[in-house]
C-alpha positions in Angstrom: 1.8 14.4 -22.1 -1.0 11.7 -21.2 0.2 8.2 -21.0 -1.3 7.6 -24.4 1.0 10.1 -25.8 4.1 8.3 -24.0 2.7 5.0 -25.5 2.8 6.5 -29.1 -1.0 5.5 -29.7 -2.4 9.0 -29.0 -2.3 12.8 -29.3 -0.4 15.5 -27.5 -3.3 17.5 -27.0 -2.9 19.3 -23.8 -5.7 19.7 -20.9 -6.1 23.7 -21.8 -6.7 22.8 -25.5 -9.3 20.3 -24.5 -11.2 22.1 -22.0 -11.3 25.3 -24.7 -12.6 23.0 -27.1 -15.3 21.7 -24.8 -16.5 25.3 -24.4 -16.1 26.5 -28.0 -18.1 23.7 -29.6 -20.9 23.6 -27.0 -21.4 27.4 -27.8 -21.1 27.2 -31.5 -23.4 24.1 -31.9 -25.5 25.4 -29.0 -29.5 25.9 -29.5 -29.2 29.6 -29.2 -28.5 30.9 -32.5 -27.6 34.3 -31.2 -24.9 33.1 -28.8 -22.8 31.7 -31.8 -21.5 35.2 -32.3 -18.6 35.9 -30.3 -19.5 39.8 -29.3 -23.0 38.6 -28.6 -21.8 35.9 -26.3 -19.2 38.3 -24.6 -21.9 40.9 -24.0 -24.2 38.4 -22.3 -21.6 37.0 -20.2 -22.0 39.0 -17.1 -24.9 37.6 -14.5 -25.6 34.3 -12.8 -22.3 32.7 -11.6 -20.1 35.7 -13.3 -20.2 39.2 -11.7 -17.8 40.8 -14.1 -18.1 41.5 -17.6 -15.9 39.9 -20.3 -14.4 41.3 -23.7 -14.4 39.5 -26.9 -10.8 38.9 -26.6 -11.2 37.3 -23.3 -13.6 34.8 -24.6 -11.5 34.3 -27.6 -8.6 33.5 -25.5 -10.4 30.9 -23.4 -12.0 29.1 -26.3 -8.6 28.8 -28.2 -6.7 27.8 -24.9 -4.3 30.7 -25.1 -5.5 31.5 -21.4 -6.9 29.2 -18.8 -10.7 29.7 -18.2 -11.5 30.2 -14.7 -13.9 27.5 -13.2 -16.5 30.2 -12.3 -16.5 31.2 -15.9 -17.1 27.4 -16.9 -20.2 27.4 -14.9 -21.5 30.6 -16.5 -21.1 28.6 -19.9 -23.5 26.2 -18.5 -25.8 28.7 -17.5 -26.1 30.9 -20.7 -25.9 27.8 -23.1 -29.0 26.2 -20.8 -26.7 23.0 -20.3 -27.4 20.9 -17.3 -25.9 21.9 -14.3 -22.3 20.7 -13.9 -22.1 19.1 -17.5 -19.1 21.4 -18.3 -17.7 22.1 -14.8 -17.4 18.4 -13.9 -16.2 17.2 -17.3 -13.7 19.9 -17.2 -12.2 19.6 -13.7 -12.0 15.7 -14.0 -10.1 16.0 -17.4 -8.1 18.9 -15.9 -6.9 16.5 -13.1 -6.2 13.6 -15.1 -4.0 15.6 -17.7 -2.0 17.8 -15.2 1.8 17.3 -15.5 1.8 16.9 -11.6 -0.1 16.1 -8.9 -3.3 18.2 -8.3 -3.8 18.6 -4.7 -7.1 20.7 -5.2 -9.0 22.8 -7.6 -10.3 26.2 -6.6 -14.0 26.0 -5.8 -16.2 27.0 -8.7 -18.1 29.6 -6.8 -19.3 30.1 -3.5 -21.5 27.1 -1.8 -25.3 27.8 -2.0 -25.5 26.2 1.6 -23.2 26.6 4.6 -20.6 23.9 5.0 -21.9 22.9 8.5 -25.3 22.0 7.0 -23.5 19.9 4.1 -21.7 18.0 6.7 -24.5 17.2 8.7 -26.5 15.9 5.6 -23.7 13.8 4.4 -23.5 12.1 7.9 -27.1 11.2 8.2 -29.5 9.2 6.5 -30.5 12.2 4.1 -30.1 12.0 0.2 -26.9 13.4 -1.1 -26.9 14.7 -4.7 -23.5 14.9 -6.6 -23.8 18.6 -6.6 -24.0 18.4 -2.8 -20.8 16.3 -2.6 -19.2 18.7 -5.1 -19.8 21.8 -2.8 -19.2 20.2 0.5 -15.7 18.8 -0.8 -15.0 22.5 -2.3 -15.7 24.0 1.1 -13.5 21.7 2.8 -10.8 22.0 0.3 -10.6 25.8 1.3 -10.2 24.9 5.1 -7.5 22.5 5.2 -6.9 22.9 9.1 -10.5 22.1 9.5 -11.3 19.8 12.6 -14.3 17.4 12.3 -16.1 16.3 15.2 -16.9 13.8 16.6 -13.9 11.3 16.0 -14.7 9.2 13.0 -16.5 11.9 10.8 -13.8 11.7 8.3 -14.2 8.0 8.1 -18.0 8.3 7.7 -17.7 10.8 5.1 -15.1 8.8 2.9 -16.9 5.7 3.3 -20.3 7.1 2.2 -18.5 9.1 -0.7 -16.9 6.0 -2.1 -19.9 3.7 -1.8 -22.1 6.1 -3.6 -19.3 6.4 -6.3 -19.2 2.7 -6.6 -22.8 2.8 -8.0 -23.0 6.1 -9.5 -22.6 6.7 -13.4 -21.7 9.6 -15.6 -22.1 13.0 -14.4 -23.0 11.8 -10.8 -19.9 9.6 -10.9 -17.6 12.5 -12.2 -18.7 14.8 -9.2 -18.0 12.1 -6.5 -15.0 10.9 -8.2 -13.6 14.5 -8.1 -15.0 15.0 -4.6 -12.9 11.6 -3.4 -9.7 13.2 -5.2 -10.3 16.3 -2.8 -10.7 14.3 0.3 -7.6 12.0 -0.6 -5.6 15.0 -0.7 -7.0 16.9 2.1 -4.2 17.7 4.9 -6.5 16.1 7.7 -8.8 13.9 6.1 -6.4 12.2 3.4 -5.0 9.7 5.4 -8.6 8.3 6.5 -9.7 8.5 3.0 -6.8 6.2 1.6 -7.6 3.8 4.3 -11.2 3.7 3.2 -10.4 2.9 -0.2 -8.2 0.2 0.7 -10.7 -1.3 3.2 -13.7 -1.4 0.7 -11.7 -2.5 -2.3 -10.2 -5.6 -0.5 -13.8 -6.5 1.2 -17.3 -5.7 0.2 -16.9 -3.5 -2.7 -14.4 -5.7 -4.4 -16.7 -5.6 -7.7 -15.8 -2.0 -8.0 -12.4 -2.2 -6.6 -10.5 -1.1 -9.9 -12.0 2.5 -9.6 -11.3 2.8 -6.0 -7.7 1.8 -6.0 -7.2 3.8 -9.2 -8.5 6.9 -7.5 -5.1 6.8 -5.5 -3.1 7.8 -8.4 -3.2 11.4 -7.9 -2.6 11.3 -4.2 0.9 11.6 -3.3 0.8 10.5 0.6 2.8 7.3 1.2 0.0 5.3 2.3 -1.6 5.8 -1.2 1.8 4.3 -2.8 1.9 1.5 0.2 -1.5 0.5 -1.0 -1.2 0.4 -4.7 2.1 -1.9 -4.4 0.1 -4.1 -1.9 -2.5 -4.5 -4.5 0.1 -5.3 -6.8 2.2 -7.7 -5.0 -0.7 -9.2 -3.2 -3.8 -8.5 -4.7 -7.2 -8.9 -2.8 -8.7 -9.6 -6.3 -8.5 -9.2 -10.0 -10.1 -6.0 -10.1 -8.3 -4.3 -7.2 -5.0 -5.6 -9.2 -6.1 -3.6 -12.1 -6.8 -0.7 -10.5 -3.5 -0.6 -8.9 -2.0 -1.4 -12.4 -3.9 1.8 -13.6 -2.9 3.8 -10.9 0.7 3.3 -11.5 0.5 5.2 -14.9 0.3 8.7 -13.1 2.4 7.6 -10.0 5.0 6.7 -12.0 5.0 10.1 -13.7 4.4 11.9 -10.4 7.5 10.1 -9.0 5.5 8.8 -6.0 7.5 5.8 -5.8 11.3 5.8 -4.4 13.8 3.3 -5.6 12.8 0.6 -3.3 9.2 0.8 -4.5 10.2 0.9 -8.0 11.8 -2.5 -7.5 8.6 -3.9 -6.0 6.8 -2.5 -8.9 9.2 -3.9 -11.7 9.0 -7.3 -9.7 5.1 -7.3 -10.0 4.8 -6.2 -13.3 7.5 -9.2 -14.1 5.7 -11.9 -12.4 2.1 -10.7 -13.5 0.6 -12.5 -16.8 -1.2 -9.9 -17.9 -4.1 -12.6 -18.8 -7.6 -12.5 -18.5 -10.5 -10.0 -18.9 -9.1 -7.5 -16.6 -5.3 -7.9 -17.3 -5.1 -5.5 -20.4 -3.4 -2.8 -19.0 -0.2 -4.8 -17.4 1.6 -4.7 -20.9 0.7 -0.9 -21.7 2.3 -0.2 -18.1 5.4 -2.3 -18.7 6.0 -0.1 -21.6 5.3 3.2 -20.0 7.5 2.2 -17.0 10.5 1.2 -19.2 10.1 4.6 -21.1 10.1 6.7 -18.0 12.7 4.6 -16.3 14.8 2.9 -19.2 17.1 1.3 -16.5 14.4 -1.0 -15.7 13.6 -1.7 -19.6 15.2 -5.3 -19.7 13.6 -6.4 -16.7 10.2 -5.1 -17.8 10.5 -6.0 -21.6 13.3 -8.8 -21.8 12.6 -12.3 -22.7 11.6 -14.8 -20.3 8.7 -12.9 -18.8 5.4 -14.7 -17.7 3.7 -12.8 -20.7 0.1 -13.4 -21.6 -0.6 -16.0 -24.3 -1.4 -14.2 -27.5 -5.1 -14.9 -28.8 -5.0 -16.7 -32.2 -6.1 -14.5 -34.8 -8.4 -15.7 -37.6 -6.4 -15.4 -40.9 -9.5 -14.3 -42.7 -9.8 -11.2 -40.6 -8.3 -7.8 -41.8 -5.5 -6.5 -39.4 -6.8 -4.9 -36.4 -4.8 -1.4 -37.6 -6.6 -1.6 -40.8 -10.1 -2.0 -39.3 -9.5 0.7 -36.5 -8.4 3.0 -39.2 -11.5 2.5 -41.2 -13.9 2.7 -38.2 -12.2 6.2 -37.1 -12.8 7.7 -40.8 -16.6 6.4 -40.5 -17.0 7.7 -36.9 -15.5 11.0 -37.4 -17.3 11.7 -40.9 -20.4 11.7 -38.5 -19.3 14.6 -36.7 -19.7 16.8 -39.9 -23.4 15.9 -39.7 -23.8 18.0 -36.7 -22.2 21.2 -37.9 -23.1 21.2 -41.9 -22.0 25.0 -42.0 -18.5 23.9 -40.9 -18.6 26.4 -37.9 -16.0 24.1 -36.0 -12.5 22.9 -36.5 -13.2 18.9 -36.3 -9.5 18.1 -35.6 -10.0 17.9 -32.0 -12.9 15.8 -32.3 -11.3 13.4 -34.5 -8.3 13.3 -32.2 -10.7 12.4 -29.2 -12.4 9.9 -31.4 -9.1 8.2 -32.3 -7.7 8.3 -28.5 -11.1 6.7 -27.3 -10.9 3.9 -30.1 -7.1 3.2 -30.1 -5.1 4.3 -27.1 -3.9 1.2 -25.0 -4.4 3.1 -21.8 -7.9 2.6 -20.6 -8.1 5.9 -18.8 -7.1 7.7 -21.7 -10.1 6.2 -23.6 -12.5 7.0 -20.8 -11.6 10.6 -20.4 -11.7 11.3 -24.4 -15.0 9.8 -24.3 -16.2 11.6 -21.3 -15.4 14.9 -23.5 -17.2 13.9 -26.5 -20.3 12.8 -24.2 -20.4 16.4 -22.9 -20.8 17.9 -26.4 -23.6 18.1 -29.0 -21.4 15.3 -30.7 -22.7 12.7 -28.4 -25.9 11.6 -30.0 -24.3 11.1 -33.6 -21.1 9.6 -32.5 -23.1 7.1 -30.3 -25.1 5.9 -33.4 -21.9 5.9 -35.3 -20.0 3.9 -32.9 -23.2 1.4 -32.8 -23.2 1.2 -36.7 -19.5 -0.2 -36.3 -20.8 -2.8 -33.9 -23.8 -3.8 -36.5 -20.7 -5.1 -38.8 -19.7 -8.7 -37.9 -16.1 -8.2 -38.5 -15.8 -5.7 -35.8 -17.4 -8.1 -33.3 -15.5 -10.9 -34.2 -12.3 -9.1 -34.0 -12.0 -8.4 -30.2 -9.1 -6.0 -30.2 -11.7 -3.6 -32.1 -14.9 -4.7 -30.6 -13.9 -4.0 -26.8 -12.9 -0.4 -27.1 -15.8 0.5 -29.5 -18.0 -1.1 -26.8 -16.4 0.7 -24.2 -16.9 4.1 -25.9 -20.8 3.3 -26.6 -20.8 2.5 -22.8 -20.1 6.0 -22.3 -22.1 7.6 -25.2 -24.8 5.6 -25.4 -28.5 5.9 -24.6 -31.6 4.0 -24.5 -31.6 3.6 -28.4 -28.5 1.4 -28.1 -29.5 -0.9 -25.3 -30.9 -3.5 -27.6 -27.9 -3.6 -29.4 -25.7 -4.3 -26.1 -28.3 -6.7 -25.0 -28.0 -8.9 -28.1 -24.1 -9.0 -28.0 -24.2 -10.0 -24.4 -26.0 -13.0 -25.0 -25.9 -14.0 -28.8 -24.2 -17.3 -29.8 -20.9 -17.0 -31.6 -19.9 -13.6 -30.0 -16.1 -14.0 -28.7 -16.2 -13.9 -24.7 -14.2 -10.9 -24.2 -16.7 -8.9 -26.4 -19.4 -10.5 -24.9 -17.9 -9.5 -21.4 -17.5 -5.9 -22.7 -21.1 -5.9 -23.8 -22.2 -7.2 -20.4 -20.1 -4.1 -18.8 -22.2 -1.8 -20.9 -25.4 -3.0 -19.6 -25.0 -1.4 -16.3 -24.3 2.0 -17.8 -26.7 2.4 -21.0 -30.1 2.6 -20.1 -29.6 0.3 -17.3 -32.8 1.2 -15.7 -34.9 0.0 -18.9 -33.8 -3.6 -19.5 -36.0 -5.5 -22.0 -38.6 -7.6 -20.2 -37.1 -10.8 -18.4 -33.6 -10.1 -20.5 -31.6 -9.6 -17.1 -32.9 -13.0 -15.9 -32.3 -14.6 -19.2 -28.8 -13.0 -19.3 -27.9 -14.4 -15.7 -28.9 -18.0 -16.7 -27.1 -17.8 -19.9 -23.6 -16.6 -18.1 -24.3 -18.7 -15.1 -24.3 -21.6 -17.4 -21.1 -20.6 -19.3 -19.3 -20.3 -16.0 -20.5 -23.8 -14.8 -19.0 -25.3 -18.3 -15.7 -23.6 -18.1 -15.0 -21.9 -14.9 -12.9 -19.7 -16.7 -11.8 -16.0 -15.8 -13.8 -14.5 -18.5 -16.8 -16.4 -17.6 -16.6 -15.7 -13.9 -15.8 -11.6 -14.8 -18.8 -11.6 -17.1 -21.3 -13.1 -14.3 -19.9 -10.6 -11.9 -20.6 -7.8 -14.4 -24.1 -8.8 -14.6 -24.7 -8.4 -10.7 -23.4 -4.9 -11.2 -26.4 -4.4 -14.2 -28.6 -6.0 -11.8 -27.8 -3.6 -9.2 -28.1 -0.4 -11.4 -31.3 -1.8 -13.1 -32.5 -2.3 -9.1 -33.5 -5.8 -9.6 -33.0 -6.6 -6.0 -35.4 -10.1 -6.7 -32.6 -11.3 -9.0 -29.8 -10.1 -6.5 -31.6 -12.3 -3.8 -31.7 -15.3 -6.1 -27.9 -15.0 -6.8 -27.0 -14.4 -3.0 -29.2 -17.5 -2.4 -27.7 -19.8 -5.0 -25.6 -22.6 -3.7 -24.1 -23.2 -7.0 -23.6 -19.7 -7.9 -20.1 -18.1 -8.4 -18.9 -17.2 -4.8 -17.6 -13.7 -6.1 -20.9 -13.2 -7.7 -23.0 -14.3 -4.5 -20.8 -11.7 -2.4 -21.5 -8.9 -4.7 -24.9 -9.5 -4.7 -25.0 -9.7 -0.8 -22.9 -6.1 -0.9 -25.7 -4.6 -3.3 -28.6 -5.6 -1.0 -26.9 -4.1 2.0 -26.5 -0.6 0.8 -28.7 1.6 2.3 -31.7 2.9 0.4 -31.0 6.6 0.9 -27.3 5.9 -0.5 -28.5 4.0 -3.6 -31.2 7.1 -4.3 -28.5 9.3 -3.7 -25.9 7.9 -6.3 -28.4 8.3 -9.1 -28.4 12.2 -8.6 
């Protein structure tokens, strides 16, 4: 069960059913009309990455989730359907790992590497460009050789450090490929401990702006060092983003029994003392509830009175209840699914369940992986437009509980057509602070390299002024997120100005300096 399911706000849709749906809708809604026929698809299947014939019944079992589909067969779907390489494989493997009932220490390689492992290693520790596919093949190869010895000493560190640094500035498919590659390094018998140390060092130091995903990546790693690092960031956080990553990692680490009784007490105490306030404290209360479900003996300490709970934001009595707004939004968004399939070729049950997860689940990672699945299908463009249409409703923008998950979904599904909307919400007067913060977070992901002329300069001035007025956590987090957007847009001129600004938020100056220090070949690699 996913953490969202445990929270009672999601579905019990398993990982096999999700991968089966991903393959089925891409075939049925693909451009090749002939391949919509199951017999024709099965007849064409042999070839490319897949060297065996398959029967109609085999494909049917794959697409209905009755049997697991081999990774090499997922690759063959990409080839037959003319899809971008890794679109289905990376999405399926990422979701498969996240929804596993136990830790996934590795996954079988998709296919034999197209290049020797030694060549890939040499490329990774050099100043050459590395694509996401290169990392995928390299870590697949290392995973098949658990006793491999890398020389000279320090090679594991150099590999992990470069991989994490590229992951921090990658997006979408390039990010997924690197995130999965990091998972393999973290669980490698020889390289895992070094990879854990690299994650801890980067999250606590120069990479603090992206510390959330770095620390959260430790959730699948059962090594005691990973548990110690997560608990350290909970009890004595390097910063608010590292703390958030540690909170998010605990959902699965609790499920996987990575903590002993002593560590559980440390976790309970840290959650008891955490306010869960601010723009990055949203996962504290869901974790409290999740932990109290898995370990009811701690429920009183986690949920009882007297906790240092976050203050409840006042709700405008003129606004409809959040649940009512969300239900209506889900109906409108999912109705657009039918526009993609006018002949009713697909069962929309799974798509509706994923939209519901993306917009309502209190657990961020569940929302993220639901959106990833939707983004890897022909539904993407229609759903992105539907989500954007929700943000055109003033009541949605004013209601942060609805606006934030909608904006987070648009961050994954959106494209250049939605850039103007995000830019408007990022600086428009009257937009609630957390809504504006979520819009700014989207600027580094949705058409990040196509900002309007001088918009980013104006946005920095706008949010810098807001921070000077209030010096509150939301304004600070928004300004830091703008640094990420500047880096993704390759605006080194503005990063230079922030780094040199004497009155600029110190964390933003540090983040800008970090971006400018990243070697050019790594910044170029992260885009591929």
